[in-house]
FIGU-300852 format. One line per 8 residues: number of its first residue (from 1); their letters; for each residue x, y, z of C-alpha. Coordinates in steps of 0.25 Angstrom, whole numbers, m for minus. Layout:
REM residues N
NUM	A	X:Y:Z ~ ...
//
This chain:
REM residues 692
1	MSRAYTRP	292:415:406 ~ 299:425:412 ~ 293:436:418 ~ 295:446:408 ~ 287:439:399 ~ 276:433:408 ~ 273:447:412 ~ 268:453:398
9	LLQFTAVL	261:439:396 ~ 253:440:407 ~ 250:453:405 ~ 247:450:390 ~ 238:439:396 ~ 230:448:405 ~ 228:458:394 ~ 223:448:384
17	VSGLASGS	214:440:394 ~ 207:455:399 ~ 205:458:384 ~ 198:445:381 ~ 189:446:393 ~ 185:460:390 ~ 184:458:375 ~ 192:472:373
25	LLAQDYEK	205:468:365 ~ 206:470:350 ~ 215:464:341 ~ 226:476:343 ~ 225:474:357 ~ 230:460:355 ~ 240:463:346 ~ 245:473:354
33	IANELRMD	245:464:366 ~ 253:454:359 ~ 262:464:355 ~ 266:469:368 ~ 268:454:373 ~ 278:450:361 ~ 286:463:364 ~ 286:458:380
41	LATPDTRI	290:446:377 ~ 300:448:365 ~ 306:462:369 ~ 318:459:380 ~ 315:463:394 ~ 325:472:402 ~ 322:473:417 ~ 329:480:428
49	DVGVGMVS	327:477:443 ~ 330:487:455 ~ 327:485:467 ~ 332:483:483 ~ 334:470:491 ~ 336:469:507 ~ 342:458:514 ~ 339:454:529
57	GDARRFGA	345:445:539 ~ 358:436:538 ~ 362:435:523 ~ 375:430:523 ~ 373:419:517 ~ 361:423:509 ~ 369:433:502 ~ 383:425:502
65	YSGLNSES	381:427:485 ~ 373:438:484 ~ 377:449:492 ~ 364:450:501 ~ 371:447:512 ~ 369:456:523 ~ 357:464:526 ~ 355:475:517
73	AYGLLNLN	348:482:506 ~ 354:478:492 ~ 351:484:478 ~ 343:475:468 ~ 346:475:453 ~ 345:467:441 ~ 345:471:426 ~ 341:464:413
81	LVRRDDAT	341:473:402 ~ 340:467:388 ~ 340:474:376 ~ 337:469:361 ~ 340:474:346 ~ 330:467:338 ~ 336:472:325 ~ 350:466:329
89	GTWFRLKG	346:454:337 ~ 354:461:348 ~ 353:458:363 ~ 357:466:375 ~ 356:460:390 ~ 362:466:404 ~ 358:459:415 ~ 362:462:430
97	NNLGLDNR	356:455:440 ~ 358:457:457 ~ 366:472:453 ~ 365:477:468 ~ 370:464:474 ~ 384:457:476 ~ 379:446:465 ~ 377:454:454
105	QLRLEHQQ	379:450:440 ~ 380:460:426 ~ 377:454:411 ~ 377:461:398 ~ 374:453:385 ~ 375:458:371 ~ 371:451:361 ~ 367:449:345
113	QGDWAYYL	357:436:342 ~ 364:426:334 ~ 379:434:334 ~ 386:440:346 ~ 384:440:360 ~ 393:446:373 ~ 390:447:388 ~ 396:453:400
121	DTGHYRFR	394:448:415 ~ 399:454:428 ~ 396:448:442 ~ 398:450:456 ~ 395:441:467 ~ 402:441:481 ~ 400:429:490 ~ 400:433:505
129	DPRVFNTG	403:421:515 ~ 391:420:525 ~ 400:415:536 ~ 405:424:546 ~ 419:425:549 ~ 427:431:563 ~ 442:433:561 ~ 454:439:565
137	LAGVGTAS	461:436:552 ~ 468:450:544 ~ 470:450:531 ~ 456:445:527 ~ 453:450:511 ~ 469:448:508 ~ 478:437:507 ~ 486:441:519
145	LTVSAAAP	479:436:531 ~ 484:437:547 ~ 478:425:555 ~ 477:428:570 ~ 469:423:582 ~ 472:436:590 ~ 467:446:579 ~ 452:452:583
153	KRTIDLGV	441:445:575 ~ 431:451:565 ~ 419:446:556 ~ 425:446:541 ~ 416:442:528 ~ 421:435:516 ~ 416:434:503 ~ 421:433:489
161	AHDSFAAG	415:442:478 ~ 416:439:463 ~ 416:448:451 ~ 414:442:438 ~ 415:447:425 ~ 412:438:411 ~ 409:441:396 ~ 407:433:384
169	FRKFVIGG	406:435:369 ~ 398:427:359 ~ 400:427:344 ~ 391:419:333 ~ 399:416:321 ~ 393:411:307 ~ 391:396:306 ~ 385:393:321
177	LELRASFK	399:397:328 ~ 399:404:340 ~ 411:412:349 ~ 412:414:362 ~ 419:420:372 ~ 416:422:386 ~ 426:427:399 ~ 423:427:415
185	QDERSGDR	430:434:427 ~ 426:431:441 ~ 434:440:452 ~ 434:436:465 ~ 437:445:479 ~ 435:442:493 ~ 439:433:503 ~ 434:419:508
193	AYGQGTPG	437:411:521 ~ 449:403:520 ~ 457:396:531 ~ 472:388:536 ~ 476:380:547 ~ 477:365:552 ~ 468:357:559 ~ 465:364:571
201	TINFLTEA	472:378:566 ~ 463:385:555 ~ 465:398:553 ~ 455:408:548 ~ 459:414:533 ~ 453:421:522 ~ 456:420:506 ~ 456:433:500
209	IDRVTRQW	449:431:487 ~ 456:438:473 ~ 453:430:461 ~ 449:430:448 ~ 444:419:439 ~ 443:420:425 ~ 436:414:413 ~ 437:413:399
217	ELTASYAD	432:406:387 ~ 430:406:371 ~ 423:397:363 ~ 419:394:349 ~ 405:386:346 ~ 398:380:333 ~ 384:375:333 ~ 376:368:322
225	KTLQLTGG	364:358:320 ~ 375:348:322 ~ 387:352:328 ~ 390:361:341 ~ 404:365:345 ~ 411:373:355 ~ 425:376:358 ~ 435:385:364
233	YSGSSFQN	445:389:376 ~ 441:392:390 ~ 451:398:401 ~ 449:402:416 ~ 460:407:426 ~ 460:410:440 ~ 469:422:446 ~ 469:422:461
241	KLPRIDIA	476:435:465 ~ 478:431:479 ~ 486:417:478 ~ 491:417:495 ~ 486:420:506 ~ 497:425:517 ~ 493:421:530 ~ 499:428:544
249	GGIATFSP	497:420:556 ~ 490:405:555 ~ 498:393:551 ~ 510:399:545 ~ 512:388:536 ~ 500:392:528 ~ 504:405:525 ~ 506:409:511
257	TAAPPSNQ	492:402:507 ~ 489:399:492 ~ 477:403:487 ~ 470:396:474 ~ 482:398:463 ~ 478:405:448 ~ 475:397:437 ~ 470:395:424
265	AHKFHLSG	463:385:414 ~ 462:385:401 ~ 451:376:392 ~ 449:372:377 ~ 438:365:374 ~ 427:359:363 ~ 414:355:365 ~ 403:352:353
273	GYNFGETG	392:343:350 ~ 386:335:337 ~ 371:332:335 ~ 369:318:326 ~ 355:322:322 ~ 344:321:331 ~ 349:308:337 ~ 361:311:344
281	RSTFKLSR	371:321:350 ~ 387:320:354 ~ 393:332:363 ~ 408:333:366 ~ 419:341:373 ~ 433:343:372 ~ 442:352:383 ~ 455:354:386
289	SIAKQDSV	459:363:399 ~ 472:367:406 ~ 472:373:419 ~ 485:380:426 ~ 489:385:439 ~ 502:391:439 ~ 502:402:451 ~ 513:403:458
297	FVTPPTLA	515:396:472 ~ 512:406:483 ~ 524:399:490 ~ 533:391:481 ~ 535:377:487 ~ 551:376:491 ~ 552:361:490 ~ 562:352:482
305	GNRETSPG	551:347:472 ~ 545:360:469 ~ 552:372:462 ~ 539:376:455 ~ 534:391:457 ~ 520:387:453 ~ 512:373:454 ~ 510:371:438
313	GREVTTLA	496:368:439 ~ 490:362:426 ~ 478:353:423 ~ 474:348:408 ~ 461:343:408 ~ 455:338:394 ~ 441:334:394 ~ 433:327:384
321	YADLTLRP	418:324:382 ~ 408:318:372 ~ 393:312:372 ~ 384:306:362 ~ 370:306:363 ~ 362:296:353 ~ 347:293:351 ~ 348:282:343
329	ADRLDLSA	333:276:344 ~ 320:283:350 ~ 321:279:361 ~ 336:277:364 ~ 346:287:369 ~ 360:286:371 ~ 372:294:376 ~ 386:294:379
337	QLRFEDRD	396:302:386 ~ 411:303:388 ~ 420:312:395 ~ 435:313:397 ~ 443:322:407 ~ 459:323:409 ~ 465:332:421 ~ 478:332:419
345	DQSRVAQY	486:337:430 ~ 500:343:424 ~ 504:351:437 ~ 517:352:439 ~ 521:342:452 ~ 529:348:463 ~ 533:348:477 ~ 523:357:488
353	LTPAVPTA	525:350:501 ~ 537:342:508 ~ 535:327:506 ~ 529:320:520 ~ 535:306:520 ~ 523:296:528 ~ 527:292:542 ~ 520:285:554
361	TTSLATAG	517:298:560 ~ 517:308:545 ~ 503:315:546 ~ 493:307:536 ~ 492:321:529 ~ 505:323:524 ~ 512:309:524 ~ 514:305:509
369	ITGFNIPR	517:319:503 ~ 525:320:492 ~ 524:337:491 ~ 522:336:476 ~ 509:339:469 ~ 500:329:463 ~ 495:331:447 ~ 481:326:448
377	SLKQLKGM	475:322:435 ~ 462:314:432 ~ 455:307:419 ~ 441:306:419 ~ 433:297:409 ~ 417:297:410 ~ 409:290:399 ~ 391:289:400
385	LEAGYQLD	382:281:392 ~ 367:282:394 ~ 355:279:387 ~ 340:281:386 ~ 329:273:382 ~ 314:277:380 ~ 306:264:386 ~ 292:261:383
393	DGYRLVAG	281:267:393 ~ 289:278:396 ~ 301:274:403 ~ 314:279:399 ~ 326:273:402 ~ 342:279:403 ~ 353:271:406 ~ 368:276:408
401	LEHEQIRR	382:272:411 ~ 393:282:416 ~ 407:280:418 ~ 418:288:423 ~ 434:284:425 ~ 443:294:432 ~ 459:292:432 ~ 467:300:441
409	NVPFQYRR	483:303:443 ~ 487:295:457 ~ 495:302:466 ~ 507:292:470 ~ 514:304:477 ~ 504:308:489 ~ 490:303:491 ~ 482:306:504
417	IAYRERTD	469:296:500 ~ 470:285:492 ~ 469:287:477 ~ 462:280:463 ~ 467:281:449 ~ 455:279:443 ~ 439:278:447 ~ 429:272:438
425	ETQARVEI	414:277:439 ~ 402:270:434 ~ 389:274:434 ~ 375:268:428 ~ 362:274:426 ~ 348:270:423 ~ 336:279:423 ~ 322:275:419
433	KRMLSETL	312:286:416 ~ 297:286:414 ~ 285:295:411 ~ 276:289:422 ~ 265:297:418 ~ 262:310:409 ~ 265:318:423 ~ 276:310:429
441	NGGLAFIH	289:305:425 ~ 300:300:432 ~ 314:292:431 ~ 322:283:440 ~ 338:282:440 ~ 349:273:445 ~ 363:276:447 ~ 375:267:449
449	GYRGGSEY	389:269:449 ~ 401:264:455 ~ 415:270:455 ~ 428:261:456 ~ 442:264:451 ~ 457:259:451 ~ 463:253:465 ~ 466:265:476
457	VPDTYSQA	480:271:477 ~ 483:271:492 ~ 486:285:499 ~ 501:286:502 ~ 499:291:517 ~ 490:281:524 ~ 488:267:518 ~ 481:261:529
465	TNQLNSLI	470:272:528 ~ 470:273:513 ~ 461:285:512 ~ 452:286:499 ~ 444:297:494 ~ 432:290:491 ~ 422:300:485 ~ 433:300:474
473	WADRQRDK	439:287:473 ~ 432:276:480 ~ 423:264:475 ~ 408:270:475 ~ 395:265:471 ~ 385:276:469 ~ 370:273:466 ~ 359:283:463
481	LRLSADWI	344:280:462 ~ 335:294:456 ~ 322:295:454 ~ 314:308:446 ~ 300:311:443 ~ 293:323:437 ~ 278:323:439 ~ 270:334:432
489	PDEDWSLQ	255:330:435 ~ 250:342:429 ~ 253:356:422 ~ 255:363:436 ~ 263:352:443 ~ 276:345:441 ~ 285:339:451 ~ 302:333:451
497	FRGDLGSD	306:323:458 ~ 321:317:460 ~ 327:308:470 ~ 342:302:470 ~ 347:291:479 ~ 360:289:478 ~ 371:279:485 ~ 386:279:486
505	RYSGRNLG	395:270:491 ~ 410:268:493 ~ 418:258:495 ~ 433:253:493 ~ 438:261:505 ~ 433:263:520 ~ 435:278:522 ~ 429:289:515
513	PRKGDTLL	414:289:509 ~ 406:275:511 ~ 393:280:506 ~ 384:289:502 ~ 369:292:499 ~ 362:302:494 ~ 347:306:492 ~ 341:316:483
521	FSADAAYQ	327:319:480 ~ 319:332:475 ~ 306:335:470 ~ 302:349:462 ~ 286:353:461 ~ 281:364:454 ~ 265:367:453 ~ 259:377:446
529	ISSKWQTH	246:383:456 ~ 239:392:446 ~ 242:400:435 ~ 247:410:444 ~ 255:402:454 ~ 265:393:454 ~ 274:384:464 ~ 286:374:466
537	AWLSQERI	294:368:476 ~ 305:358:479 ~ 312:349:487 ~ 325:341:487 ~ 334:333:497 ~ 347:327:497 ~ 352:318:506 ~ 367:312:506
545	LVEQATRS	373:303:515 ~ 389:300:515 ~ 396:289:525 ~ 410:292:527 ~ 422:285:533 ~ 434:292:538 ~ 448:288:544 ~ 453:298:554
553	DINPATVG	469:295:552 ~ 475:307:556 ~ 491:301:560 ~ 493:285:559 ~ 502:287:571 ~ 491:292:579 ~ 483:283:586 ~ 469:284:586
561	DNVLWQAS	467:291:573 ~ 463:279:565 ~ 448:282:567 ~ 436:280:557 ~ 425:290:556 ~ 413:291:547 ~ 403:301:543 ~ 388:299:537
569	VRNTTTAL	386:313:532 ~ 372:316:528 ~ 368:328:520 ~ 354:333:518 ~ 349:344:509 ~ 336:346:506 ~ 328:359:499 ~ 314:361:498
577	GFGLKGRP	307:374:492 ~ 294:380:487 ~ 292:391:476 ~ 278:399:473 ~ 276:408:462 ~ 265:416:456 ~ 260:427:449 ~ 246:431:455
585	KANLELGA	245:443:446 ~ 252:446:432 ~ 260:456:438 ~ 264:450:452 ~ 272:438:454 ~ 275:430:467 ~ 285:419:471 ~ 290:412:483
593	DLSIAADA	301:402:484 ~ 307:394:498 ~ 317:387:498 ~ 323:377:511 ~ 335:370:511 ~ 342:362:521 ~ 357:355:521 ~ 358:345:534
601	ARHGLQRT	372:337:536 ~ 376:325:546 ~ 390:319:547 ~ 388:308:557 ~ 403:305:560 ~ 407:294:569 ~ 419:284:572 ~ 417:271:567
609	GGSGTDAL	431:264:571 ~ 447:265:569 ~ 458:258:575 ~ 462:272:583 ~ 460:274:597 ~ 455:286:595 ~ 441:288:603 ~ 436:300:599
617	TPTSLPDY	421:298:595 ~ 418:309:583 ~ 407:318:584 ~ 399:321:570 ~ 399:335:565 ~ 386:342:568 ~ 376:341:558 ~ 373:354:550
625	VYRHLTLK	361:358:542 ~ 358:370:533 ~ 344:376:531 ~ 342:387:522 ~ 327:393:518 ~ 325:402:507 ~ 312:410:504 ~ 310:420:492
633	LHADHALD	298:428:489 ~ 296:437:477 ~ 285:446:470 ~ 287:452:457 ~ 275:463:454 ~ 275:469:440 ~ 272:484:442 ~ 269:484:426
641	RHSGIRGE	275:477:412 ~ 288:483:416 ~ 291:483:431 ~ 288:477:443 ~ 293:474:458 ~ 299:462:463 ~ 301:458:478 ~ 310:446:484
649	IIIDRMRT	311:441:498 ~ 320:431:501 ~ 321:424:514 ~ 334:416:517 ~ 337:408:529 ~ 348:397:532 ~ 350:391:545 ~ 363:381:547
657	NDWTWQGW	369:373:559 ~ 382:371:553 ~ 393:368:562 ~ 404:373:551 ~ 406:386:556 ~ 399:386:569 ~ 411:390:580 ~ 421:388:569
665	TYSDGTTV	434:395:573 ~ 447:397:567 ~ 461:394:575 ~ 462:410:573 ~ 446:412:579 ~ 441:417:566 ~ 427:411:567 ~ 418:409:556
673	TLPERQNA	402:407:557 ~ 391:405:549 ~ 377:408:556 ~ 367:398:557 ~ 355:405:553 ~ 356:415:544 ~ 344:422:537 ~ 340:432:526
681	AFLGITYY	329:439:521 ~ 330:446:506 ~ 320:458:502 ~ 322:461:488 ~ 311:471:481 ~ 316:476:465 ~ 308:483:454 ~ 311:479:439
689	HRMR	307:486:427 ~ 306:480:413 ~ 311:487:401 ~ 309:482:384
//
């Protein structure tokens, strides 16, 4: 129950108990109090919050999205205006959040119940990069940059601002028909970190952002007790007003550099559901979309095989989905799903690079290049069958079978890795659940899956190595064991537990991921200490281990480059928290929430062999860990039935030994740093007033 409803109810209870104890309440008093309670519960509540907030410490990461990123005072303003005309059933709502900050939003809604409704929504938020950039790059904020190692260095702040606008309309038509229309626009501006270069020579750049994304939709819906249908059209467009970056200095061959090109997409869709009495239901979805990218080239290629001025990008996607759920008997549930997707890449084929013929001295990065682009199409068919049966003694057995087949076009012109035209993956699941007692429920599930496919099509430049992206194409066996339990010993206690143990094993190739293991467990508990106080706590940990083998072939003509490497990557994420909330008095609410998180990684690099003579012993990448602690305290004191004061304190501490940006220097002398410690605190006090 919300605070707006809880307070009048508590006040009513307090007056009632006091009156009963003293024997002073008359019948008309009961009626008066009851009427006031009914008015409090039924009358729309308007609330305004006005206050001030203070930030101290290094808040670059703490306020990266909220605007609370520097030591300063900030205005706090929230608004929730609600009006209702009882005679016509018309509602008016105006809601504003964080109106004094950089992540503000304002939304207006107006509707007549059962007839029409519309809304207008506007918002603004800005992401500020928490990293510190010290550079001599000239032209930051524009699309014309000058790289110079001799230029004097200064510190710059980077970030991207989002300004959004949305509107929507809904109209109910006679006979269960409803029409909807909506529009949304997101305008982005600012700068983000970028770069250019080759191994050993990397220059720092920034990318100026001036882009607009628009989305719109028109739908019609029909619904009755048996049939529900929704169909319509949706579209989107992306406009990049700065499609190129011109760079002076640095590497001349990389100027100009193309930025993401403008594009558009259109989609027609139909979905619905049908109820077969009380024993079955079926739903379906059908859609067809066309995505286009026809922006003019930054620099049109001057090659014999290309006289195009734009890439002519076009992809047509057809999607069909249907499911069926039945209950043919009291103890038996059946369900089935079938999904088909066809992504047909119809982009024009043209020459964009100069061909490179494989030779004994040709770099493996370019050997076999024909210079022509390769349209990539994909067809996916996925089906699922599931049955659930209620056994005796409180047991319930669930079994499921799922199969997925993916077909891809094979690029015969140029392949940097081995390929598969078809992959097939089958997954089976068996789960048993039981009510172990009146207070304890438990479940155990086992999932087994296997992925195989067609024969491998070798790469075009390294027949001996024949590298493969194992995560996508290699044979894989996946097993997972899941344990879950819910325990509610009494009305004051509740505990939920879940544990997952998973294993992936790859076969068919000697390079790439060899195996992966995961362990996840989580526990949540809640306890009602008394009628005035309640607490909750949680703990979770996820461990991921991946073993990978890599071959460091760079040039087959160079002796010593054929070296085998192995990495044993382990990532552990731990999170725990505690919360306490209470109301020691009818007009006072107190709360505290503490959360602690740690993310640690180990890489475990080592040389395992190879026929090369390179005797270099690899040094493993350093381990890293992120630690994050957040403490939130709040107090809400009601001055009277309509107003109150709320105070909030947030203490945020982050610490990391991430080596990624420690001592990092670009070729042009630019440095990027991320502070190892970032400690910030926020204090906010607001006055709120409720009106009816």
